[in-house]
N, C-alpha and C positions, 0 to 999 in steps of 0.2 A: 669081219676082220677089223674094221675101223674101231669097233668097241674095244677089242683087245689092245690095239695101239693106244687108245685113250687110257685104259687101265694101266698100261706100262708107264706112260708119261706121268700119271698121277702117283704111281708107286715110286718113281724116281725123284719126286719133289722132297724137299726138306722143309720142316716146319719149326716154328718157334712160337713162344707165347708173348702176348702183348697185353698191357693193361690200359684201359681207358681211365686215366687218372681223374677225370672230372666225374666219373660215375662211381669209382671205387670208394667204399666206406670202411675198408679195413676189417671185414668180418673174419678173414683168415681161413675160410673153408678151403681155398685153393691150396694153401700150404699143408693142410691136413691130407688132401687127396694126392698131392704130388710133392712130398717132402724132399725128395732127392733133386728137385728142380726149382722149388720155391721155398724161400725162407721169409720170415717176417722181420720188419724193422722194429724199433722200440715202441712205435705207435700202432703196430699191428698191420701195417701195409706191406704188400708183397715185394720181395726183392727177387728178380728173375735173372737167371744166368743168360749169357748171350749165345751160348752154343746151341746149335740146332737140336731139336729133340730126337732121340733115337726112335726108330720105327716101332720098337716094342712098347713105347710109352704113349703113342698117339691115342689109343683108345681111352686111357685114363685122362689124358690131357683134354680130349673132347668132353669127357664127363665133367671134369673140373670146370671147364668153360660153361657148360650147360647148367651146372649146379650153382654157379655164382649167384648169390641172392639179388644182385643188381646188374648182372650180365656184363661186368666190367672186364672179365678175362676173355681174351680172344686167341684162337689158334690161327696163325697167319703163315703164309708161305715165306720161307726165309729168302733173303736176297741171294740171287745166284742159284736158287734151287728150282 
């Protein structure tokens, strides 16, 4: 029963993307994987929206973070979520 409660709590969380600016090298792969949430500036660095990610996007957001060549993209719990 405790496991089910944990899953429910986790499902109720909201997530957002964060960039480690000291690690990011502007490869742009994140924008290719999540074009509806990430655009690139004129130098190729990601511009992220501030809105929490919809639950339907989480799987692709996790993949984008994992596929970042320098692991600069992170999926984080949004404030208040």
